[in-house]
N, C-alpha and C positions, 0 to 999 in steps of 0.2 A: 530592254530586249525588243528589237524591232523585227517583225516578220514582214517580208516584202509582199506587197499586194499585186494581184494580176494587173490592175490598172497601172501601177508603177512600172512593172516589167514591160508591159505592152507599149507604154510611152517611150521606153528605151529601145523598143524593137526586139526585145528578148522574150523567150518563153521558158517556163520551168520544165524540169523533168517530171515533176509530180505536183499536183494541186493538193494541199492539205486542207481537207474539209473539217473545220473546227467543230461545227454543230452548236446547238443552243447551250447544252450543259457546259461544254468546253469554253464557251464565250462568256456566259453570264453567271454560272454557278461558282462560287468562290473556291469550293473544294476542287471542282473539275478544272478550274483555271490552272491549278498546279500541275495537273496531268498534261494540259496543253503546253505549259512551259517546259516540262520535262521532255516531252516529245520533240519540241522545237530545239531544245538544247542538244538532243541526240542528232537531229538533222544537221544542225550547224557544225557539230564536232566531226561528223562523218563527211561533211562537204557535199550533201545532197542539194541540188538546185531545186528549191521549192517556192511556192507562193500560196497565199491565202486569198479568198475573195474579199475579206474584210466586210465593209458595210454592204457590199452587194450580195452577201450570203444570207439567204432566208432559211428558216426551218425547213427540213425536207418534207414535212407534212406527215411524218409517221404518227405522232400522237393524235392528230386530227383524224386520220384514216382509221386508226385502231379504235377511236372513240365513236366512229360512225359518221363523221362529217366528211363525206366523200367529195363534196363540192369544194370545201376549203382545201383538202389535200390536192385536188387537181389544179386549183389556182396557184398554190405554192409551187407545186412541181413544175408547172409550165413556166413560171417566172424563173425558177432556178435553171431549167433546161435551156431557156433562151439565153441566159447569161453564160452558162457553161459552153454552149455551142457557139455563141458569139466569140468567145475567146479561143475556140478550137481545142478545148480540153480533151485529152485522151486518157490520162491516168490520174486517179484520185486515191488518196490514202486518208483514212479517218480513224480516230480512236474510239468512235462510238458504234457499237454493233447495230443500233437502230438505224442510224444514218447509213451505215454500210449496207444493211439488208435492203433498205428502201432504194438507195442509189443503184445498187447492183441488180436487184430483182424486180423492182417496180417501175423504175424510170424508163427502161427500154420500150415498153408498150406506148409510152407517151412521147417517144422520139429522143430519149436521152440514152445514148449508148457509150459507155465508158468502161475502161478497165478499172475496177474498184477493188482496193485491197484494204483489209483491216490492219491496224497497226501491229497486231500480234504476228501476222504473217510477214509483214514488212520488216519487223525487228528480227524475226527468225532468219529471213533472207540475208539481212545485213550481217548477222552473226555468222551464218554459214559461209558467206563470201569473205569473211575475215575483215570486214570493214569496221565492225564494232569489236573492240578488244577489251576484255574485262581486266580489271586490276587483279594482281595475283592474290592478295589478301583482301578481298572485297568485304563490304560491310555485312554481307549476308552469308558468308562462308560458314557452313556447318549449322546454319539456323534451320529450324523446321518451318517449311513454307507449305501451305495448302492452297490449292487453286479452285476458285469458284467458276463454274462454266456459265457464261451468259447464254440465255435461251436463244437469242438471235444469232449468236456466234456458233454455238454448239448445235442444238437440234435443228435450227433453221438453215444453217449453212455448212454443217459438218466440219467445223474447224475445232478440233480437239487437241491435235498434236502441237501445232505451232506455239501456242502460249506455254505449253509444258516444256518444249525444247528451249524456249527463251529462259525459263526458270532454271532448267538444268544447267544452263551456261553460267549461272550465278554461283555454282558450287554449293548451293544450299541442299537441304534434304527435303525432297518433295514428298509430302504425305497426302494421300488421297482421302477425301471424305467418303463415307459409305455410299452416299448418293452422289455420283459424279458422272461425267461424260454424258452419254445419251440418257442416263437415268438421273441426271442432276436435278436439283430442286430449284425452281425459280426463286429469285430474291424477293419477288412480290411487286415489282415495279412495271413489268411489261404490260403491253396492251393498254397503255395510257393510264394504268393504275397509279403510276407515279404522281399523277396530278389530281387524284381524288381521294376522298376519305374511304376507309374500309367499310364494308358492310358488316352487319353483326356477326360475331363469331367468338370462339374461345381464345384464339391465339393469332397473333400476327405472323405472316409467313416468314418475315425476316427474323423473328425470334426463334421460330422452328429451325431456320437455317443456321442461326447462331449456335444452336445446340450441336449441329453437325460439325461446325468449325471448331468448337471448344473440345469436342471428343477427340480430335486429331492430336491435340496437345501442341499445335503449331503456334508460333509467336507472330507469324506474319500470314495474313490472308491476302493472296494476290487476286486481283480482279482485272478484267480487261474491258470494263464498261462503266461509264460514269453513273448510270442509274444504279447498277449493282453496288458500286462503291458507296453511294449514299445509304442504300438500304442495309448493307452489311455493317457499315459503321454504326448506324442506329441500333442494329441488332446487338453489336458488341457492347454499346453503351447500356442498353436495357438489361444486358446480362451482367453488368458491372465488371467487365473484363478489359476496360480501357487501359489499365496499367500493364497488362500482360499480352495484349493482342493489338496488332496494328493492321489496318486495311490499306493496301497500297496498290496502285495500278502498275502493270508490268513495265510501263514506260518510266515510272518513277524509280522502280527497282533497278532498271538498266542504267538510267541517268546517274544514279548514285554509285554505280559500279564501274564506270568507265573513266 
């Protein structure tokens, strides 16, 4: 599977409709690479003209800033902004809420102004426009699916409906956890917690969240964030529910249903 890079398109004198920002997780994490592949599969099937930065893409700097290293954040941000502006990028789509939040809300003050869309909203648009057509008897028809709200998508950017509309299009049965939407519980990875050990306590946040997921009786937990995906998967494993519960990104659910 080859994703065209900006450098390749520019050499041909072409420009994409949208830049797909892959992010660190989507590039290097084995589990999240599957989400990247699923999303690219959808883009290819629908015929969206897209490109990635490839080796020119750096981390947005979100974990550095959240962990308190402002200098590192600004260095990374300036480098990314120079490259994005150099290519004249207008529209960016990403499957990571952390990248989404940083590019959308934190880059403008450093000179990076783009239309930034999270893949949940992007997929919903494609479904609404009739560009994504689901199979009649999809793999998830009638299955109980619960959705975990990512903090950076939900509380930080008020995106609650888009991922749920995408799931409704699968013909599954959407069951909500008691703590959802603006009252959702963090998976435990935000604020750069993904990259450090926990402090002393009685319970890991993702184990607490796994209880909420198990209570719904759902066989599929849908996520829209690679960090959440890791934490929730670990929570399912620690609760010994691997046989009856699967954590999947909404892009993977859609890619398997078209």
